[in-house]
N, C-alpha and C positions, 0 to 999 in steps of 0.2 A: 764403339768408342770414337771412330772417325767422324760419325754424324754429330756427336756431342761437341767435338772440338772444332768442327767446321766454322761456325759463326765466330769463334775466337780467332781463327786463322784469318777470316775475312776482315775483322776489325784491325788486327795487327798489320795486315797487308795494306789496308786503306791508310792507316796512320803512317806506315813506312813510305808510301807513295807521297804523302804530304811532305815528308822529309827531303824529297828530291827537288823541291822548289828552287833551292839555292843554286843547283847545278845549271838550270835553265836561265835563271836571273843573271848569274855571272857571265854566261856566254852571250846573252843579249846585250848586257852592258858593254861587253868587249866590242860589239858591232856598232856602238854609238847610241843605243837607245837609252833615254832617260828613265828614271824610276817610274814616272807617271805614264810614259809610253809603254813600258813593260806591263804595268797594271792594265792598260787598255787592251793590249794583246791578250793578256790572260782572260779578262772578263768577256771579251768578244768571242774568242774561240770557245771558251767554256759555255757561253750562252748558246752558241750554235750547236754544240755537241749535246748538251743537256736537253735542249728543246727537241732535237731530233729523236733522242732516246725516249723522251716522254710521249711524243706523238705516236711512236710505235709500241711502247711498252705499257704506258699508263695514261692514255689520252684523257680519261675522265678527271684525273688529278690535275690536269693542266687548266681546268676551267676555274675562273674566279667566281667565288660565291656572291660577292658584291664588288662593284668597281671601286668603291671607297676603300676596300681592303688593300689597294695598291700602296696605301700609306705605310703598311707594315714592311713592304718590300723596298720602299724608298729608304726606310730606316736601316734594314739589313744590307741593302745594296749600296747606297750612297754613303750614309753615315758610318757604316761598319766596314764593308768589303773594300770600297775604294780607299777610305782613310787608312785602314790597317795595312792593306797591301802596299800603299804608297810609303807609309812609315817603315814597314819591314824591308822593302826593296831598297829604300834609301839607307837604312841601317846596314844592310848587306854590302852596299856600295861603299859606305864610309868605314866599315870595320871588317868583321869576318862573319861567316855563316854561323859558327858556334855561338858567338856573342849575340848576334841578331836573333837567333832562335831561342836562346836562353831568356832574353828580355821579352820575347813574344809570350813566353810561358808565365809571365806575371799576370796574364789575363784572368786566371781564377781568383787572384787577389782583388782585382778590380771588380769582378762579378760579385764577390762578397760585399764589398763596400757599397756598390750601386744597389744591390738587392736589399741591403739594410736600409738605405736612404729612400728608395723608391717603393719597395714592397713590404717594408717593415719586417723583413725576415730576421729571425732570432740569430744573434751572434753567440754561438756556443763556445765553450772553452777550446774545443778542437779547431773550430774555425779561426779563432783568434790566434791559436798556435800556428796554424797554417799560414796566416797572414804575416806573422812575425818571421817565420822561416823563409817565406817568399821575399820579404824585405831584406833579410840577411843575404840571401842568394843574389838578389839584384845589386846589393852593395858590393859583394865580391866581384861580380862581373863588371861593375862600373869602376872598380879600382878604389872605391872609398874605403874598403877593408881588404888588405892593409892600405893605409893612406898613401896614394901615389899621385899627387896632384899634377906632376909633370907629365904623367901618362894618361890622364883622364881625357876621354874623347867625348866631350860634352854633347856634340851634335848627334853622334852615334847613339849615345845613351838616351837622349831625349826622343829620338825617332824610334828607338827600340821600345821604350816605355809607351810611346804613342801607339805602336803596333799592338801592344798588350791591351791598352785601353780600348782601341778600336775593335779588337777581336772580342773583348768583353761585351761591347755593345750589341754584337750579333746575338748573344744569349738573351740579352734584355729584350730586344725587339722580337726575337723569335718566340719568347714566352707568350706574347699576345697572339702571334700568328698561329702557333701550335694548337690553339683552341678551335681552329677551323681547317687547318691544312696539315698535310703530312710533311715530314722533314725534307723529303725529296722535292716536293712541290715548292717549298719555301726556298730551297737551294736554287732551283731552276729560275724562279721569279726574281730572286736576289741578283743573279748574274745577268738576267735580261735587263733589269732596271739599271744596273751598273753599266752595262754595255751601251744602252741608249743614252746614258748621261755622258759617257766619255768619248764615244765614237765621233762626235761632232768637233771635238777639240784635238783629235789626232792630226799631226802635220803631214797629211798625205802628199802634198807637193814636195816636201823636203825628204820624207822617209818612204814615200810610196814605192819608189824604185827598188829600195832595199827589200821590200816584201815580195819581189819577184825572184829573189835569190832562194833556191830550194833549201839551203841550209837554214836560213832565217825562218822560212815557212815551217820547216820541221821543228825548230825551236819554239816558234810561236804556238803552233798547234800542239806540240808536245807539252808545253806549259799549261795549255787549256785542257788537255786530255788527261795526262798521267797524274800530276799532283793535284788536279782540280776535279774534272768531271768523273773520271774513273775512280779516283780516291773517294769522292763523296758517295758514289753509287755503291761501291764495295763496302765502305764503312756503314752506310745506311742499312744495307742488307744484313750485315752482322749485328747491328744495333737492334733490329727487329726481333732477333732471337737471343738476345743477351741483356742482362741487367745494365742499366745506364751507368751505374757506379763501376761495374767491371770493365765496361767499354772505355770509360774515361781513364782508368788506370792503365789499361793496355795501350791506349793511344799515346802514352808517354814515350813510346818507342820512336815517335817522330823526331824529337830533338837528338836522340841517339844517332839515328840515320843521318840527319842533317849535319851533325858534328863529324861523323865518319867521312862524309862527302867533302866537307871543308878541309879536313886534315889530310886525307889520303889522295884526293883528286886535285885540290888546289894548294896543297902544302901550307895550309894556314896553321898558325900557332895554336896550341891547345895546352895551357899550363895547368898545374895543380890547382891554382886559384880558380880557373874556369871550371875544372872538374867539380870542385867543392860547390861552386855556384849552381851548376846544373843539378847536382845531387840534392841541393837544398830546394830548388824550385820544383823538381819532379817529386821530391818528398812531400812538399806542400800540397801538390795536386792529389797525391794518394791520401793524405790526411783529410782533405776536404771530402773525398769520396767515402772514406771510412765513416766520417761524421754523418754524411747523407744517408748511408746505409743504417746507422744506428737510429737516426731520427725516424726513418721509414718503419723500422722494426717496432719502435715505441708507439707510433701512430696505429700500426696494425694491432698491437696488443690492447691498446685503449679501445679500438673499434670492436674487437672481439669481446 
């Protein structure tokens, strides 16, 4: 029984580690790092750790099949990882960890829309329901329901939705890359491309001295290792031994962990409205995965 549950534990552990991002971001913000500088610290340290891991554990998977394949990783690294991290870290800075995380989880809704427009994927009744539930959840967290115009944080909302859109782009670009590469290879090259893009813009003259501080080094590498490299490695291991639909549902533990960190460690507000919002968005993710499982079952029955 332990062996059967092990992959599920790995998936939940990886997702829970993703939920700790806010803790590192809040502390680095307190030391004066801007959201984009925090993104740089995350992708550079993650690229170092993931590359080292791949060299020793899966060197063959680190080889590019064609140099032109780099275009996939520019998509996942620059247009997705850099953009969504910047938006998410800005949303955390402008609002709270629970709000930023809830808006990040609008990503499956964006994936549905983009997949319909780009890949002509069928919009089933369950997918439409999940999209509607996501919109309701986003409306609650934004303060549109119930209408509280004086409390609306437009910048935080826009950056939060931007993080969801950027995160969705990762799935879109990865769909092409997965035809040739493993998920771990894609993740590693994604962070390498992101690191090479941002490292030249980091203000070393201004912030270089701060990086000599052991506490900041711990936070920087902690951000690159715990909720990034380690989380992806653990989650990917679990994913290899579990159905993708099950993994996606289990990964909804991430916003729960992020919310607990925000509420209990940073004393951030968490109202009934925010709870309803999170329940709606997590529910939408589960609905999408139930629909995916139904569609797969239908396809298998037709094939047989």
